[in-house]
C-alpha angles and dihedrals in degrees: 000000000000130000117237100219100028093242123115119238126217121232119191128185144161124243133198110251092252093051090048092051090049091050092046093049094048092046091051092047089055093043090244134131119247087249092055093045093048091048091051092047091051091049092050092047093047091050093047096056098047115120101247092195086081093051110103091217090066093047095062116124123220116264122229110223124205094230120058114219125182118233092240089058090052091050091048090053094045096045096032094238113163 
């Protein structure tokens, strides 16, 4: 996710004591600061609520190939089964 003007923005919020303790505990367990953990949580949340119907990856149509190959042949090739 890129920023439009190249400047970072500050986000400030209040947490219930239990939520804060959970965040603090998780951040410590991952050797992160609360700021880093909160930033990562916000990124994950933002990514999880995006409407994927607008994502070009999910609008791809299947391609019809000239040569028909069975899935077991693909697996044999990929996993070198003979």
